[in-house]
Backbone as a chain_set.jsonl record, in Angstrom:
{"seq": "XXXXXXXXXXXXXXXXXXXXXXXXXXXXXXXXXXXXXXXXXXXXXXXXXXXXXXXXXXXXXXXXXXXXXXXXXXXXXXXXXXXXXXXXXXXXXXXXXXXXXXXXXXXXXXXXXXXXXXXXXXXXXXXXXXXXXXXXXXXXXXXXXXXXXXXXXXXXXXXXXXXXXXXXXXXXXXXXXXXXXXXXXXXXXXXXXXXXXXXXXXXXXXXXXXXXXXXXXXXXXX", "coords": {"N": [[0.858, -1.135, -0.051], [0.656, 2.168, -0.883], [2.316, 5.049, 0.593], [0.57, 7.552, 2.378], [-0.954, 10.598, 3.474], [-3.088, 9.972, 5.099], [-2.65, 7.461, 6.014], [-0.275, 7.843, 7.504], [-1.286, 9.649, 9.439], [-3.051, 8.018, 10.767], [-1.331, 6.031, 11.741], [0.233, 7.533, 13.539], [-1.639, 8.198, 15.352], [-2.408, 5.862, 16.439], [0.096, 5.138, 17.652], [0.308, 7.108, 19.591], [-1.532, 6.235, 21.553], [-0.232, 4.278, 22.96], [1.542, 3.226, 25.742], [4.684, 4.317, 27.21], [6.097, 2.002, 28.119], [4.812, -0.048, 26.498], [5.622, 0.792, 23.971], [8.393, 0.637, 24.091], [8.376, -2.121, 24.432], [7.917, -3.005, 21.787], [10.306, -2.835, 20.512], [11.569, -5.228, 20.857], [11.664, -8.772, 20.036], [9.85, -11.927, 19.782], [9.485, -15.388, 20.208], [11.415, -16.203, 18.485], [11.407, -15.439, 15.66], [9.454, -13.397, 15.371], [7.821, -10.14, 15.539], [6.832, -8.228, 18.438], [3.446, -8.177, 19.611], [0.992, -5.652, 19.898], [-1.565, -5.504, 21.611], [-3.268, -3.541, 22.618], [-3.805, -1.602, 20.565], [-4.565, -3.255, 18.582], [-2.633, -4.384, 17.009], [-1.187, -6.986, 15.471], [1.307, -9.636, 16.098], [4.175, -9.667, 13.967], [5.567, -11.613, 11.307], [8.703, -12.898, 10.476], [11.296, -13.86, 8.016], [14.433, -15.411, 7.288], [16.454, -14.662, 4.371], [18.419, -15.599, 2.566], [18.792, -17.36, 0.235], [16.21, -17.434, -0.798], [13.106, -17.978, 0.796], [13.888, -18.767, 3.849], [13.03, -19.912, 6.228], [10.301, -21.608, 7.933], [9.41, -24.13, 6.81], [9.784, -26.439, 3.999], [11.166, -25.12, 0.976], [11.532, -23.161, -2.111], [14.744, -23.037, -3.454], [16.594, -20.373, -4.366], [18.926, -18.602, -6.611], [21.793, -17.479, -4.829], [22.768, -14.325, -3.35], [25.313, -13.571, -4.619], [25.073, -14.84, -7.03], [23.293, -13.264, -8.362], [24.533, -11.342, -9.731], [25.151, -12.256, -12.159], [23.005, -12.224, -13.752], [20.735, -11.038, -16.347], [20.256, -8.25, -16.239], [18.938, -5.368, -14.396], [16.072, -5.68, -14.763], [15.788, -8.51, -14.914], [16.669, -9.257, -12.344], [14.747, -8.062, -10.745], [12.489, -9.435, -11.576], [12.997, -12.164, -11.341], [15.005, -12.843, -9.033], [14.095, -11.068, -7.246], [11.019, -10.692, -7.262], [10.048, -13.309, -7.306], [10.473, -14.658, -4.69], [8.584, -13.312, -3.251], [5.746, -14.336, -3.387], [6.343, -16.852, -2.191], [6.983, -16.083, 0.393], [4.388, -14.967, 1.187], [2.548, -17.069, 1.147], [3.451, -18.276, 3.371], [2.722, -16.656, 5.273], [4.548, -14.602, 5.964], [5.612, -11.486, 6.803], [7.929, -9.899, 6.767], [10.759, -10.072, 4.798], [14.057, -11.026, 5.273], [16.17, -9.569, 3.933], [17.553, -7.822, 0.974], [21.035, -8.792, 1.483], [23.661, -6.563, 1.597], [26.25, -6.06, 2.099], [29.705, -5.372, 1.534], [31.867, -7.618, -0.383], [34.483, -8.087, 1.054], [36.532, -9.705, 1.927], [37.64, -12.907, 0.965], [37.292, -14.681, 2.892], [34.952, -14.261, 4.218], [32.097, -15.568, 5.738], [29.582, -15.119, 4.7], [29.581, -14.258, 2.133], [28.353, -15.531, 0.02], [25.712, -14.722, 0.039], [25.674, -12.059, -0.106], [26.24, -9.469, -2.558], [28.364, -8.412, -4.185], [31.748, -7.276, -4.728], [31.746, -4.632, -5.295], [30.727, -1.225, -4.985], [28.913, 0.175, -6.575], [27.76, -1.876, -8.253], [26.459, -3.371, -6.235], [24.54, -1.599, -5.454], [23.099, -1.233, -7.804], [21.946, -3.831, -8.058], [20.586, -4.219, -5.669], [18.378, -2.435, -5.633], [16.49, -3.286, -7.673], [15.796, -5.848, -6.586], [14.688, -5.223, -4.172], [12.431, -3.734, -5.011], [11.126, -5.792, -6.314], [10.397, -7.643, -4.295], [8.95, -6.062, -2.584], [6.805, -5.377, -4.224], [5.122, -7.483, -4.132], [3.805, -7.238, -1.756], [5.305, -7.685, 0.493], [7.6, -6.937, 3.081], [10.807, -5.788, 2.355], [14.14, -6.147, 3.722], [16.968, -4.438, 4.131], [20.379, -5.324, 4.738], [23.613, -5.865, 6.245], [23.547, -3.213, 8.254], [26.095, -1.46, 9.317], [29.071, -2.415, 7.59], [29.452, -5.111, 8.181], [31.455, -7.201, 7.493], [32.713, -9.573, 8.025], [32.452, -12.72, 9.57], [33.551, -14.044, 11.712], [33.658, -13.666, 15.177], [31.749, -11.589, 15.253], [29.979, -10.224, 16.95], [31.598, -8.736, 18.658], [33.789, -7.582, 17.379], [35.187, -4.619, 16.039], [34.566, -2.594, 13.371], [36.696, -0.518, 12.036], [36.839, 2.565, 10.316], [37.479, 5.288, 8.078], [35.492, 8.26, 7.342], [35.159, 9.025, 4.565], [35.882, 6.717, 3.252], [33.836, 4.992, 4.234], [31.578, 6.24, 3.12], [32.048, 6.165, 0.426], [32.455, 3.435, -0.247], [31.158, 1.529, 1.338], [28.517, 2.439, 2.08], [26.858, 3.171, -0.172], [25.145, 1.145, -1.341], [23.261, 0.824, 0.614], [22.245, 3.326, 0.728], [21.151, 3.619, -1.787], [19.14, 1.633, -1.539], [17.401, 2.881, 0.374], [16.869, 5.404, -0.614], [16.245, 5.237, -3.317], [14.874, 2.683, -3.824], [13.254, 2.741, -1.718], [13.075, 1.09, 0.558], [11.493, -0.798, 3.278], [12.378, -1.694, 5.574], [15.39, -1.74, 7.663], [18.036, -3.616, 8.638], [20.275, -3.483, 11.415], [23.84, -4.104, 11.663], [25.807, -6.661, 13.328], [28.33, -6.052, 14.405], [30.6, -3.791, 15.933], [30.998, -0.34, 14.97], [33.617, 1.732, 14.382], [34.105, 1.468, 17.126], [31.621, 1.522, 18.403], [28.666, -0.13, 18.924], [26.597, -1.105, 16.15], [23.905, -0.913, 16.479], [23.52, 1.038, 18.251], [24.59, 3.315, 17.19], [25.102, 6.563, 16.721], [25.862, 8.174, 14.525], [25.491, 6.431, 12.294], [22.76, 5.799, 12.466], [21.168, 8.018, 13.171], [22.152, 10.4, 12.142], [22.912, 9.791, 9.462], [21.132, 7.665, 8.257], [18.325, 8.222, 9.245], [18.518, 11.07, 9.081], [20.03, 12.276, 6.83], [19.21, 10.425, 4.833], [16.348, 10.423, 5.214], [15.025, 8.096, 6.252], [12.055, 6.384, 7.03], [11.243, 4.017, 7.847], [11.188, 0.647, 9.42]], "CA": [[0.06, 0.053, 0.091], [1.498, 3.315, -1.039], [2.241, 5.971, 1.666], [-0.392, 8.643, 2.291], [-1.082, 11.394, 4.721], [-4.159, 9.382, 5.905], [-2.015, 6.299, 6.811], [0.576, 8.335, 8.456], [-2.046, 10.085, 10.565], [-3.571, 6.792, 11.576], [-0.139, 5.434, 12.588], [0.641, 8.407, 14.68], [-2.752, 8.249, 16.458], [-2.256, 4.47, 17.127], [1.263, 5.206, 18.525], [0.085, 7.982, 20.621], [-2.296, 5.461, 22.521], [0.678, 3.275, 23.578], [2.353, 3.644, 26.842], [6.078, 4.101, 27.005], [6.401, 0.529, 28.156], [4.325, -0.687, 25.3], [6.465, 1.235, 22.823], [9.684, -0.034, 24.313], [8.266, -3.64, 24.066], [7.967, -3.24, 20.287], [11.715, -2.934, 20.045], [11.982, -6.636, 20.926], [10.993, -9.864, 19.375], [9.234, -13.034, 20.443], [9.372, -16.697, 19.505], [12.574, -16.301, 17.48], [11.116, -14.792, 14.31], [8.209, -12.469, 15.32], [7.764, -8.974, 16.333], [5.935, -8.362, 19.518], [2.145, -7.606, 19.328], [0.443, -4.558, 20.652], [-3.041, -5.778, 21.831], [-4.046, -2.218, 23.044], [-4.205, -1.035, 19.331], [-5.0, -4.206, 17.629], [-1.441, -4.764, 16.124], [-0.648, -8.28, 15.733], [2.824, -9.868, 15.964], [4.526, -9.892, 12.547], [6.359, -12.718, 11.107], [9.972, -12.545, 9.702], [12.003, -14.984, 7.607], [15.656, -15.151, 6.576], [16.082, -14.682, 2.947], [19.601, -15.663, 1.91], [18.605, -17.979, -1.034], [14.795, -17.676, -0.854], [12.428, -17.947, 2.055], [14.751, -19.771, 4.407], [12.314, -20.565, 7.365], [8.864, -22.042, 7.893], [9.224, -25.357, 6.064], [10.48, -26.566, 2.668], [10.879, -23.897, 0.059], [12.412, -23.179, -3.328], [16.174, -22.368, -3.338], [16.88, -19.443, -5.615], [20.37, -18.128, -6.519], [22.217, -16.661, -3.715], [23.042, -12.877, -3.87], [26.527, -13.627, -5.41], [24.718, -15.29, -8.267], [22.494, -12.274, -9.052], [25.308, -10.408, -10.707], [25.199, -12.966, -13.411], [21.592, -12.012, -14.365], [20.99, -10.149, -17.644], [20.111, -6.889, -15.961], [17.977, -5.057, -13.335], [14.688, -6.282, -14.997], [15.771, -9.902, -14.606], [16.828, -9.349, -11.01], [13.451, -7.719, -10.261], [11.369, -10.417, -11.983], [13.334, -13.471, -10.717], [15.662, -12.758, -7.863], [13.278, -10.183, -6.261], [9.699, -10.827, -7.207], [9.603, -14.702, -7.126], [10.377, -15.057, -3.332], [7.464, -12.701, -2.552], [4.632, -15.239, -3.186], [6.641, -17.84, -1.237], [6.758, -15.537, 1.79], [3.012, -14.686, 1.438], [1.935, -18.314, 1.494], [3.933, -18.666, 4.817], [2.27, -15.484, 6.233], [5.757, -13.858, 6.364], [5.509, -10.028, 6.559], [9.28, -9.276, 6.66], [11.85, -10.92, 4.332], [15.225, -10.421, 5.9], [17.151, -9.471, 2.721], [18.835, -8.383, 0.54], [22.287, -8.455, 2.122], [24.334, -5.71, 0.585], [27.658, -5.751, 2.475], [30.829, -5.465, 0.472], [32.707, -8.764, -0.281], [35.782, -7.526, 1.285], [37.569, -10.808, 2.169], [37.111, -14.146, 0.492], [36.963, -15.665, 3.977], [33.674, -13.895, 5.011], [31.21, -16.763, 5.62], [28.301, -14.77, 4.081], [29.783, -13.719, 0.771], [27.432, -16.168, -0.953], [24.457, -14.084, 0.048], [25.941, -10.594, -0.521], [26.121, -9.286, -3.907], [29.599, -8.273, -4.975], [32.733, -6.436, -4.074], [31.738, -3.403, -5.959], [29.575, -0.613, -4.375], [27.959, 0.578, -7.651], [27.005, -2.955, -8.678], [25.635, -3.683, -5.2], [23.334, -0.691, -5.382], [22.317, -1.564, -8.854], [21.243, -5.082, -7.926], [19.739, -4.126, -4.463], [17.212, -1.807, -5.867], [15.409, -4.028, -8.22], [15.537, -6.874, -5.661], [13.69, -4.722, -3.127], [11.285, -3.47, -5.718], [10.49, -7.004, -6.64], [9.912, -8.194, -3.18], [7.808, -5.281, -1.991], [5.672, -5.362, -5.275], [4.332, -8.548, -3.65], [3.188, -6.892, -0.46], [6.166, -8.251, 1.501], [8.621, -5.962, 3.338], [12.241, -6.331, 2.221], [14.915, -5.728, 4.944], [18.286, -4.406, 3.656], [21.151, -5.563, 5.799], [23.618, -5.441, 7.545], [24.006, -1.721, 8.295], [26.924, -1.427, 8.24], [30.398, -2.875, 7.784], [29.438, -6.492, 8.671], [32.21, -7.86, 6.421], [33.195, -10.813, 8.351], [31.57, -13.435, 10.535], [34.244, -14.318, 13.0], [33.678, -12.875, 16.422], [31.084, -10.488, 14.754], [29.415, -9.545, 18.053], [32.575, -8.199, 19.444], [34.808, -6.929, 16.631], [35.004, -3.299, 15.672], [35.024, -2.318, 12.039], [37.079, 0.915, 12.014], [37.013, 3.194, 8.996], [37.299, 6.793, 7.965], [34.237, 8.571, 6.795], [35.236, 9.039, 3.094], [35.863, 5.244, 2.744], [32.57, 4.505, 4.6], [30.596, 6.732, 2.225], [32.331, 5.76, -1.013], [32.598, 2.02, -0.522], [30.227, 0.734, 2.213], [27.141, 2.868, 2.246], [26.108, 3.467, -1.433], [24.05, 0.285, -1.64], [22.259, 1.063, 1.65], [21.662, 4.622, 0.464], [20.162, 3.341, -2.845], [17.957, 0.932, -1.053], [16.567, 3.739, 1.019], [16.355, 6.655, -1.391], [15.724, 4.814, -4.73], [13.984, 1.531, -3.663], [12.202, 2.932, -0.749], [13.06, -0.177, 1.419], [10.645, -0.537, 4.423], [13.192, -2.15, 6.882], [16.906, -1.807, 7.59], [18.661, -4.418, 9.821], [21.679, -3.071, 11.752], [24.855, -5.072, 11.629], [26.179, -7.165, 14.619], [29.628, -5.564, 14.887], [30.68, -2.317, 16.316], [31.567, 0.507, 13.942], [34.451, 2.724, 15.039], [34.09, 1.321, 18.589], [30.265, 1.72, 18.873], [27.772, -1.123, 18.215], [25.77, -0.458, 14.995], [22.494, -0.656, 16.954], [23.747, 2.25, 19.16], [25.628, 4.254, 16.519], [24.24, 7.679, 16.406], [26.259, 8.623, 13.215], [24.876, 5.658, 11.328], [21.161, 5.609, 12.486], [20.399, 9.217, 13.253], [22.805, 11.322, 11.206], [22.892, 9.336, 8.018], [19.98, 6.939, 7.755], [17.188, 9.069, 9.303], [18.816, 12.515, 8.904], [20.307, 12.408, 5.439], [18.247, 9.673, 3.773], [15.057, 10.502, 5.598], [14.468, 6.852, 6.384], [10.797, 6.369, 7.909], [10.715, 2.636, 7.989], [11.477, -0.125, 10.582]], "C": [[1.015, 1.278, -0.058], [1.389, 4.304, 0.257], [1.117, 6.955, 1.425], [-0.454, 9.353, 3.577], [-2.181, 10.64, 5.765], [-3.481, 8.223, 6.753], [-1.115, 6.857, 7.831], [-0.072, 8.905, 9.656], [-2.505, 9.028, 11.478], [-2.405, 6.223, 12.398], [0.28, 6.249, 13.683], [-0.407, 8.405, 15.669], [-2.775, 6.99, 17.08], [-1.004, 4.492, 18.109], [1.025, 6.086, 19.717], [-0.694, 7.243, 21.803], [-1.487, 4.478, 23.258], [1.389, 3.999, 24.714], [3.799, 3.515, 26.55], [6.52, 2.652, 27.125], [5.974, -0.346, 26.996], [5.107, -0.416, 24.064], [7.757, 0.494, 22.848], [9.553, -1.607, 24.003], [8.327, -3.896, 22.51], [9.3, -3.279, 19.763], [12.366, -4.344, 20.087], [11.292, -7.647, 20.129], [10.489, -10.917, 20.258], [9.273, -14.294, 19.635], [10.401, -16.637, 18.265], [12.417, -15.336, 16.253], [9.917, -13.882, 14.221], [8.488, -11.203, 16.012], [6.887, -9.124, 17.572], [4.561, -7.638, 19.149], [1.9, -6.402, 20.274], [-1.11, -4.612, 20.837], [-3.875, -4.455, 21.949], [-4.438, -1.51, 21.68], [-4.517, -1.99, 18.316], [-3.817, -4.63, 16.692], [-1.018, -6.16, 16.451], [0.882, -8.559, 15.58], [3.0, -10.093, 14.418], [5.659, -10.911, 12.312], [7.525, -12.446, 10.143], [10.578, -13.958, 9.164], [13.275, -14.614, 7.06], [15.479, -15.371, 5.088], [17.48, -14.758, 2.164], [19.53, -16.324, 0.512], [17.055, -18.321, -1.158], [14.281, -17.499, 0.636], [12.91, -19.02, 2.936], [13.922, -20.589, 5.58], [10.966, -20.912, 7.09], [8.621, -23.13, 6.841], [9.942, -25.365, 4.74], [10.123, -25.434, 1.731], [11.752, -23.952, -1.246], [13.611, -22.449, -3.019], [16.437, -21.629, -4.639], [18.457, -19.2, -5.505], [20.696, -17.36, -5.457], [22.555, -15.225, -4.28], [24.231, -12.866, -4.824], [26.171, -14.084, -6.793], [23.853, -14.29, -9.072], [23.194, -11.469, -9.982], [25.419, -11.018, -11.962], [23.825, -12.945, -14.206], [21.877, -11.085, -15.507], [20.905, -8.697, -17.295], [19.158, -6.624, -14.809], [16.657, -5.745, -13.508], [14.705, -7.746, -14.601], [15.868, -10.091, -13.067], [15.449, -9.066, -10.403], [12.389, -8.776, -10.428], [11.772, -11.78, -11.209], [13.904, -13.417, -9.256], [14.9, -12.033, -6.771], [11.78, -10.72, -6.09], [9.323, -12.321, -6.804], [9.454, -15.08, -5.677], [9.159, -14.413, -2.641], [6.328, -13.568, -2.27], [5.089, -16.422, -2.179], [6.467, -17.32, 0.186], [5.239, -15.386, 2.184], [2.358, -16.005, 1.891], [2.242, -18.819, 2.877], [3.529, -17.625, 5.784], [3.499, -14.71, 6.731], [5.472, -12.37, 5.793], [6.86, -9.439, 6.216], [10.349, -10.401, 6.043], [13.169, -10.352, 4.601], [16.385, -10.48, 4.872], [16.674, -8.287, 1.92], [19.978, -7.957, 1.467], [23.291, -7.701, 1.12], [25.799, -5.396, 1.143], [28.7, -6.094, 1.385], [31.489, -6.797, 0.692], [34.029, -8.365, -0.196], [36.942, -8.541, 1.354], [36.913, -12.091, 1.718], [36.793, -15.169, 1.687], [35.694, -15.309, 4.82], [32.7, -15.026, 4.707], [29.865, -16.488, 4.953], [28.376, -14.16, 2.777], [28.788, -14.199, -0.22], [26.11, -15.389, -1.038], [24.508, -12.576, -0.166], [26.108, -10.67, -2.065], [27.459, -9.096, -4.648], [30.626, -7.56, -4.012], [32.765, -4.977, -4.592], [30.456, -2.489, -5.533], [28.439, -0.287, -5.415], [27.162, -0.553, -8.001], [26.09, -3.397, -7.527], [24.363, -2.904, -5.181], [22.478, -1.023, -6.549], [21.445, -2.9, -8.792], [20.247, -5.101, -6.623], [18.447, -3.454, -4.871], [16.167, -2.56, -6.596], [14.937, -5.349, -7.367], [14.421, -6.341, -4.686], [12.388, -4.364, -3.72], [10.466, -4.649, -6.064], [9.776, -7.605, -5.486], [8.634, -7.316, -2.681], [6.75, -5.055, -3.01], [4.762, -6.54, -4.915], [3.592, -8.417, -2.341], [3.934, -7.433, 0.718], [7.254, -7.146, 1.812], [10.051, -6.546, 3.157], [12.949, -5.573, 3.45], [16.347, -5.665, 4.369], [19.168, -4.579, 4.983], [22.606, -5.812, 5.228], [24.338, -4.189, 7.728], [24.731, -1.459, 9.515], [28.3, -2.117, 8.654], [30.466, -4.242, 8.42], [30.161, -7.266, 7.585], [33.007, -9.131, 6.734], [32.366, -11.52, 9.482], [32.227, -13.79, 11.857], [34.244, -13.337, 14.082], [32.85, -11.543, 15.996], [30.41, -9.703, 15.854], [30.27, -8.586, 18.75], [33.552, -7.271, 18.637], [34.305, -5.518, 16.138], [35.536, -3.04, 14.247], [35.368, -0.827, 11.972], [37.417, 1.473, 10.562], [36.814, 4.611, 9.052], [36.085, 7.062, 7.225], [34.17, 8.633, 5.288], [35.157, 7.636, 2.507], [34.506, 4.739, 3.115], [31.532, 5.035, 3.559], [30.897, 6.345, 0.794], [32.215, 4.315, -1.257], [31.409, 1.289, 0.116], [28.844, 1.194, 2.359], [26.355, 3.085, 0.898], [24.938, 2.487, -1.649], [22.969, 0.462, -0.665], [21.452, 2.358, 1.32], [20.707, 4.416, -0.727], [18.946, 2.536, -2.433], [16.984, 1.844, -0.317], [15.941, 4.839, 0.132], [15.882, 6.3, -2.669], [14.644, 3.677, -4.611], [12.877, 1.718, -2.691], [11.922, 1.689, 0.092], [12.221, 0.19, 2.669], [11.368, -0.944, 5.686], [14.572, -2.193, 6.582], [17.311, -2.577, 8.886], [20.063, -3.853, 10.1], [22.581, -4.29, 11.7], [25.111, -5.474, 13.186], [27.382, -6.552, 15.288], [29.524, -4.153, 15.361], [31.246, -1.597, 15.14], [32.35, 1.627, 14.625], [34.214, 2.615, 16.595], [32.671, 1.36, 19.237], [29.436, 0.665, 18.252], [26.732, -0.377, 17.283], [24.402, -0.106, 15.555], [22.428, 0.64, 17.769], [24.407, 3.328, 18.497], [24.801, 5.413, 16.039], [24.605, 8.355, 14.888], [25.518, 7.843, 12.085], [23.301, 5.865, 11.245], [20.587, 6.981, 12.5], [20.937, 10.194, 12.198], [22.613, 11.058, 9.741], [21.55, 8.692, 7.639], [18.759, 7.76, 7.955], [17.275, 10.395, 9.044], [18.927, 12.732, 7.432], [19.389, 11.825, 4.423], [16.894, 9.732, 4.073], [14.263, 9.148, 5.615], [13.207, 6.914, 7.38], [10.355, 4.889, 8.215], [11.115, 2.007, 9.34], [12.981, -0.316, 10.704]], "O": [[2.053, 1.351, 0.601], [0.34, 4.288, 0.901], [0.755, 7.153, 0.265], [-0.078, 8.839, 4.631], [-2.114, 10.725, 6.991], [-3.705, 8.059, 7.952], [-1.155, 6.401, 8.973], [0.419, 8.739, 10.772], [-2.397, 9.079, 12.703], [-2.525, 5.98, 13.599], [0.67, 5.72, 14.724], [-0.091, 8.608, 16.841], [-3.148, 6.943, 18.252], [-1.057, 3.947, 19.212], [1.538, 5.787, 20.796], [-0.5, 7.628, 22.955], [-2.027, 3.847, 24.167], [1.763, 5.169, 24.64], [4.172, 2.688, 25.718], [7.259, 2.157, 26.274], [6.686, -1.259, 26.578], [5.249, -1.281, 23.199], [8.188, -0.152, 21.893], [10.437, -2.249, 23.437], [8.773, -4.956, 22.071], [9.486, -3.723, 18.63], [13.423, -4.629, 19.524], [10.277, -7.29, 19.531], [10.691, -10.811, 21.468], [9.096, -14.229, 18.418], [10.072, -17.048, 17.153], [13.303, -14.536, 15.952], [9.412, -13.616, 13.13], [9.279, -11.148, 16.953], [6.23, -10.158, 17.695], [4.566, -6.618, 18.46], [2.562, -6.23, 21.298], [-1.835, -3.811, 20.247], [-4.991, -4.33, 21.445], [-5.451, -0.811, 21.72], [-4.74, -1.578, 17.178], [-4.083, -5.209, 15.639], [-0.559, -6.467, 17.55], [1.611, -7.765, 14.987], [2.128, -10.612, 13.72], [6.597, -10.997, 13.104], [7.329, -11.822, 9.1], [10.388, -15.015, 9.766], [13.341, -13.586, 6.387], [14.596, -16.077, 4.6], [17.654, -14.024, 1.191], [20.222, -15.821, -0.373], [16.707, -19.419, -1.592], [14.953, -16.96, 1.516], [12.413, -20.141, 2.828], [14.158, -21.776, 5.805], [10.46, -20.532, 6.035], [7.679, -23.017, 6.056], [10.632, -24.407, 4.393], [9.016, -24.896, 1.694], [12.635, -24.802, -1.35], [13.58, -21.38, -2.408], [16.487, -22.156, -5.751], [19.129, -19.526, -4.527], [19.876, -16.514, -5.101], [22.608, -14.996, -5.489], [24.145, -12.153, -5.824], [26.912, -13.75, -7.718], [23.694, -14.431, -10.284], [22.622, -10.938, -10.933], [25.793, -10.314, -12.9], [23.652, -13.633, -15.211], [22.935, -10.477, -15.669], [21.477, -7.905, -18.044], [18.6, -7.58, -14.271], [16.137, -6.336, -12.562], [13.737, -8.215, -14.003], [15.22, -10.99, -12.531], [15.028, -9.854, -9.557], [11.528, -8.987, -9.573], [10.941, -12.397, -10.542], [13.26, -13.942, -8.348], [15.022, -12.318, -5.58], [11.356, -11.119, -5.005], [8.377, -12.527, -6.044], [8.474, -15.742, -5.337], [8.731, -14.88, -1.585], [5.884, -13.639, -1.124], [4.255, -16.905, -1.413], [5.903, -17.986, 1.054], [4.859, -15.637, 3.328], [1.685, -16.034, 2.922], [1.515, -19.606, 3.483], [3.907, -17.653, 6.955], [3.47, -14.203, 7.853], [5.177, -12.113, 4.626], [6.91, -8.516, 5.403], [10.705, -11.401, 6.666], [13.418, -9.223, 4.177], [17.34, -11.254, 4.938], [15.566, -7.789, 2.119], [19.911, -6.926, 2.135], [23.646, -8.171, 0.039], [26.459, -4.5, 0.616], [28.54, -6.952, 0.517], [31.691, -7.155, 1.852], [34.729, -8.275, -1.204], [38.077, -8.305, 0.941], [35.755, -12.347, 2.048], [36.191, -16.232, 1.535], [35.398, -15.881, 5.87], [32.508, -15.394, 3.548], [29.097, -17.405, 4.664], [27.399, -13.59, 2.292], [28.394, -13.495, -1.15], [25.459, -15.399, -2.083], [23.485, -11.926, -0.381], [26.113, -11.721, -2.705], [27.598, -9.659, -5.734], [30.424, -7.315, -2.823], [33.705, -4.225, -4.336], [29.311, -2.911, -5.694], [27.246, -0.45, -5.161], [25.945, -0.392, -8.088], [24.965, -3.792, -7.83], [23.274, -3.425, -4.939], [21.259, -1.109, -6.402], [20.383, -3.007, -9.405], [19.284, -5.863, -6.55], [17.409, -3.942, -4.424], [15.007, -2.503, -6.19], [13.802, -5.809, -7.498], [13.391, -6.977, -4.464], [11.337, -4.602, -3.124], [9.239, -4.563, -6.114], [8.64, -8.053, -5.642], [7.529, -7.799, -2.436], [5.733, -4.496, -2.601], [3.637, -6.556, -5.416], [2.879, -9.312, -1.886], [3.372, -7.635, 1.794], [7.755, -6.509, 0.885], [10.422, -7.587, 3.7], [12.457, -4.612, 4.041], [16.926, -6.724, 4.127], [18.829, -4.12, 6.074], [22.825, -5.945, 4.024], [25.525, -4.053, 7.434], [24.174, -1.26, 10.595], [28.603, -2.343, 9.826], [31.425, -4.537, 9.133], [29.499, -7.95, 6.804], [33.787, -9.666, 5.946], [31.66, -10.852, 10.238], [31.61, -13.836, 12.921], [34.79, -12.245, 13.926], [33.281, -10.459, 16.389], [30.277, -8.494, 15.667], [29.759, -7.674, 19.399], [34.065, -6.294, 19.183], [33.118, -5.328, 15.872], [36.716, -3.219, 13.945], [34.483, 0.021, 11.868], [38.165, 0.883, 9.782], [36.106, 5.141, 9.908], [35.62, 6.182, 6.502], [33.116, 8.29, 4.754], [34.518, 7.374, 1.488], [33.974, 4.013, 2.275], [30.661, 4.26, 3.166], [29.955, 6.217, 0.011], [31.899, 3.927, -2.381], [30.738, 0.504, -0.554], [27.997, 0.389, 2.747], [25.13, 3.169, 0.989], [23.863, 2.902, -2.083], [21.807, 0.277, -1.028], [20.252, 2.48, 1.567], [19.595, 4.945, -0.722], [17.846, 2.753, -2.941], [15.783, 1.581, -0.386], [14.745, 5.129, 0.14], [15.069, 7.068, -3.185], [13.607, 3.758, -5.269], [11.815, 1.096, -2.722], [10.782, 1.284, 0.317], [12.226, 1.348, 3.086], [10.965, -0.545, 6.779], [15.0, -2.584, 5.496], [16.964, -2.213, 10.01], [20.908, -3.75, 9.211], [22.085, -5.416, 11.695], [24.718, -4.777, 14.122], [27.492, -6.511, 16.513], [28.522, -3.455, 15.208], [31.947, -2.222, 14.344], [31.765, 2.399, 15.385], [34.138, 3.646, 17.264], [32.541, 1.246, 20.456], [29.501, 0.556, 17.028], [26.16, 0.677, 17.562], [23.803, 0.89, 15.151], [21.363, 1.235, 17.927], [24.802, 4.275, 19.178], [23.962, 5.316, 15.143], [23.764, 8.949, 14.214], [25.014, 8.412, 11.117], [22.689, 6.057, 10.194], [19.545, 7.163, 11.871], [20.149, 10.749, 11.432], [22.233, 11.906, 8.934], [20.895, 9.194, 6.726], [18.105, 8.044, 6.951], [16.239, 11.002, 8.774], [18.028, 13.309, 6.821], [18.897, 12.41, 3.458], [16.134, 9.15, 3.3], [13.135, 9.022, 5.14], [13.346, 7.467, 8.471], [9.28, 4.614, 8.746], [11.358, 2.733, 10.304], [13.448, -0.959, 11.644]]}, "num_chains": 1, "name": "protein.A"}
């Protein structure tokens, strides 16, 4: 459903009816892959699924090409039609609201355990592939979730390691795909990375989340 002033007004009115404790509860999850419900405003819990090579959870599913395989497609139209749009109906029949993909981190090291689901080592190509993937998923009424924001370029010790980078390198190499996801594809959800960025956990990183994502890119989603 496209954004509208009426929807925004209704959302604000519903949020205003929640207590601070109820709002904080919405930040957490439940039963591994669900958001918390808010019974006071009739908000049900919402279902998520990993999306590395298709709809990964909730039973047997079709395995599509991993992200690294998408760059061999014919072009953005093929990515939108196949890599993006096809998992949408798979998610819908499983009542999945959030597909946790695409992963757009830079393939910086061949030892990164998740390179197969990321797109490439090139920021321009990552952005060019992420946009049609997101458009394809969201055309089916399923929320895409671009991840992992940002600098999640290794898996070893990912909860504790700090990815330290200067701002120019961050903006030229590691952020373009995320920016395109937000400003061009209008992705509805962004997943923070597990690692620290310049010594601060990504989930608590004021520069990433407030200055860039919400400030410069005007992100309004989850």
